C-alpha positions as CSV (number, residue, x, y, z in Angstrom):
1,X,21.6,-2.6,-21.2
2,X,19.7,-5.3,-19.4
3,X,15.9,-5.6,-19.6
4,X,15.6,-4.5,-16.0
5,X,17.8,-1.4,-16.5
6,X,15.8,-0.5,-19.6
7,X,12.5,-0.8,-17.7
8,X,13.9,1.4,-14.8
9,X,15.0,4.0,-17.4
10,X,11.5,4.2,-18.8
11,X,9.9,4.4,-15.4
12,X,12.3,7.1,-14.2
13,X,11.3,9.2,-17.3
14,X,7.6,8.8,-16.5
15,X,8.2,9.6,-12.8
16,X,9.6,13.0,-13.5
17,X,6.1,14.6,-13.2
18,X,5.8,13.1,-9.7
19,X,8.7,15.1,-8.4
20,X,6.5,18.2,-7.9
21,X,4.7,16.1,-5.3
22,X,7.5,14.0,-3.8
23,X,10.3,16.6,-3.7
24,X,8.6,18.9,-1.0
25,X,8.0,15.8,1.2
26,X,11.6,14.6,0.8
27,X,12.8,18.1,1.6
28,X,10.8,18.1,4.8
29,X,12.2,14.8,5.7
30,X,15.7,16.1,5.2
31,X,14.9,19.0,7.4
32,X,13.4,16.8,10.1
33,X,16.3,17.3,12.4
34,X,15.9,21.1,12.2
35,X,12.2,20.9,12.9
36,X,12.8,18.7,15.9
37,X,15.6,21.0,17.2
38,X,13.2,23.9,17.3
39,X,10.1,22.0,18.3
40,X,9.7,23.3,21.8
41,X,10.2,26.9,20.9
42,X,8.0,26.8,17.8
43,X,5.1,25.0,19.5
44,X,5.3,27.4,22.5
45,X,5.4,30.6,20.5
46,X,3.2,29.8,17.5
47,X,1.2,26.7,18.5
48,X,2.8,24.8,15.5
49,X,3.4,21.1,16.2
50,X,6.0,19.7,13.8
51,X,5.2,16.6,11.9
52,X,7.3,13.7,12.9
53,X,10.0,12.4,10.7
54,X,8.5,8.9,10.7
55,X,5.2,10.4,9.4
56,X,7.0,12.3,6.6
57,X,8.8,9.1,5.6
58,X,5.6,7.2,5.4
59,X,4.0,9.9,3.3
60,X,7.1,9.9,1.0
61,X,6.9,6.1,0.6
62,X,3.3,6.4,-0.3
63,X,3.9,9.1,-2.9
64,X,6.7,7.2,-4.5
65,X,4.7,4.0,-4.6
66,X,1.7,5.7,-6.2
67,X,4.1,7.3,-8.7
68,X,5.7,4.0,-9.7
69,X,2.2,2.4,-9.8
70,X,1.0,5.1,-12.2
71,X,4.1,4.8,-14.4
72,X,3.9,1.0,-14.4
73,X,0.2,1.2,-15.3
74,X,0.9,3.5,-18.3
75,X,3.8,1.3,-19.5
76,X,1.7,-1.8,-19.3
77,X,-1.7,-0.3,-20.3
78,X,-1.8,-2.3,-23.5
79,X,-0.6,-5.6,-22.1
80,X,-1.6,-5.7,-18.4
81,X,-3.3,-8.9,-17.3
82,X,-5.4,-9.7,-14.3
83,X,-4.4,-13.4,-14.5
84,X,-1.8,-13.1,-11.7
85,X,-3.9,-11.1,-9.3
86,X,-7.5,-12.2,-9.9
87,X,-9.1,-15.1,-8.1
88,X,-8.7,-18.3,-10.1
89,X,-11.9,-19.9,-11.4
90,X,-13.7,-21.9,-8.8
91,X,-11.5,-20.5,-6.0
92,X,-13.0,-20.3,-2.5
93,X,-11.1,-18.2,0.0
94,X,-10.2,-19.4,3.5
95,X,-11.2,-16.2,5.2
96,X,-14.5,-14.3,5.6
97,X,-14.9,-11.0,3.9
98,X,-17.6,-9.9,6.3
99,X,-15.4,-10.4,9.4
100,X,-15.4,-12.8,12.3
101,X,-12.2,-14.4,11.3
102,X,-10.1,-16.3,14.0
103,X,-8.0,-14.2,16.3
104,X,-4.9,-16.2,15.4
105,X,-5.5,-15.5,11.7
106,X,-5.7,-11.8,12.3
107,X,-2.5,-11.8,14.5
108,X,-0.6,-13.6,11.7
109,X,-2.0,-11.1,9.2
110,X,-0.7,-8.2,11.3
111,X,2.8,-9.8,11.3
112,X,2.7,-10.1,7.6
113,X,1.5,-6.5,7.2
114,X,4.9,-5.3,8.6
115,X,7.0,-8.0,6.8
116,X,9.4,-6.5,4.3
117,X,10.6,-9.9,3.2
118,X,7.4,-10.3,1.2
119,X,8.7,-7.7,-1.3
120,X,11.9,-7.5,-3.4
121,X,12.4,-3.8,-2.8
122,X,12.2,-3.5,1.0
123,X,8.6,-2.4,1.2
124,X,5.9,-3.8,3.4
125,X,2.2,-3.0,3.5
126,X,2.9,-0.6,6.4
127,X,5.5,1.3,4.3
128,X,2.6,2.9,2.2
129,X,-0.4,2.5,4.5
130,X,0.9,3.4,8.0
131,X,1.5,1.6,11.2
132,X,0.0,1.4,14.7
133,X,-3.5,2.0,13.4
134,X,-2.6,5.2,11.6
135,X,-4.2,4.3,8.3
136,X,-3.1,6.3,5.3
137,X,-2.7,6.1,1.5
138,X,-6.2,4.8,0.9
139,X,-8.7,6.3,-1.6
140,X,-12.2,7.1,-0.6
141,X,-13.4,3.9,-2.2
142,X,-11.6,2.0,0.6
143,X,-14.5,3.0,2.9
144,X,-16.7,0.6,1.0
145,X,-16.8,-3.1,2.1
146,X,-15.0,-5.6,-0.1
147,X,-15.3,-6.1,-3.0
148,X,-14.8,-2.5,-4.0
149,X,-12.9,-0.4,-6.5
150,X,-9.1,0.0,-6.2
151,X,-7.6,2.6,-8.5
152,X,-4.3,0.7,-9.1
153,X,-6.2,-2.6,-9.9
154,X,-8.4,-0.7,-12.4
155,X,-5.6,1.2,-14.1
156,X,-3.0,-1.6,-14.3
157,X,-5.1,-4.8,-14.5
158,X,-8.5,-3.6,-15.8
159,X,-10.3,-4.9,-12.7
160,X,-13.4,-2.8,-11.8
161,X,-13.5,-4.0,-8.2
162,X,-11.4,-6.4,-6.1
163,X,-11.8,-8.7,-3.1
164,X,-9.4,-8.3,-0.2
165,X,-7.1,-11.1,-1.4
166,X,-7.0,-9.7,-4.9
167,X,-6.1,-6.3,-3.5
168,X,-3.2,-8.0,-1.6
169,X,-2.0,-9.6,-4.8
170,X,-2.1,-6.3,-6.7
171,X,0.1,-4.7,-4.0
172,X,2.4,-7.7,-4.1
173,X,2.9,-7.5,-7.9
174,X,3.0,-3.7,-8.3
175,X,4.4,-1.6,-5.4
176,X,6.2,-4.5,-3.7
177,X,7.6,-5.8,-7.0
178,X,7.2,-9.5,-6.0
179,X,5.5,-12.6,-7.1
180,X,1.8,-13.0,-6.0
181,X,1.2,-15.1,-3.0
182,X,0.0,-18.7,-3.5
183,X,-3.8,-18.8,-3.6
184,X,-5.1,-20.5,-0.5
185,X,-1.8,-20.1,1.3
186,X,-1.6,-19.2,5.0
187,X,0.1,-15.9,4.1
188,X,-2.6,-14.7,1.6
189,X,-5.5,-15.9,3.8
190,X,-4.2,-14.3,7.0
191,X,-3.2,-11.0,5.3
192,X,-6.5,-10.7,3.5
193,X,-8.4,-11.3,6.8
194,X,-6.4,-8.6,8.4
195,X,-7.1,-6.2,5.6
196,X,-10.8,-6.8,6.0
197,X,-10.5,-5.4,9.5
198,X,-8.3,-2.5,8.4
199,X,-11.0,-1.6,5.9
200,X,-13.6,-1.5,8.7
201,X,-11.3,0.6,10.9
202,X,-10.7,3.0,8.0
203,X,-14.5,3.3,7.5
204,X,-15.0,4.0,11.2
205,X,-16.9,0.8,11.7
206,X,-16.5,-1.8,14.6
207,X,-13.6,-4.0,13.9
208,X,-11.5,-6.8,15.6
209,X,-8.1,-5.1,15.6
């Protein structure tokens, strides 16, 4: 058995407890066609508005990503390192964490937010956190300006709080199962600037998106 297969076997064992949460969501997705087929009658007679299949799929992706993150965190609790995701010593980011970043930078960041090629498993940032401004999958701590606490960064990498670029790197390494982006790269800078504005939007504050 390869090292990758062994790792997946361990993770699947740890993810069993997540089925109580994800199974109902996946069942709803599977029944999406039936919901849509009876949507007009149901909404007319009962006032019930069925949840869209796309929303259910996003919720399922988020549940699975959080389950994998938790399992990964437990598996690596003794040896997790922040070296790959924490800002290098003396590093100065190319974006502003208070906002007022160039429009071109934000536009590029939005493109990357939907880019599945950044991952090795077909996920993008939008897979777990919603699209078209429908922000989802964030903890209450995301309402706070950067740097702030991110549960996955704390549990897996021992980081009590993270900057926007560090949060991007955590997501790259954990849910997206990829290498961290190069520090100072156009991809990391643009995506981090975009996430600064997403945080403001999530918190109900003025933003540039």
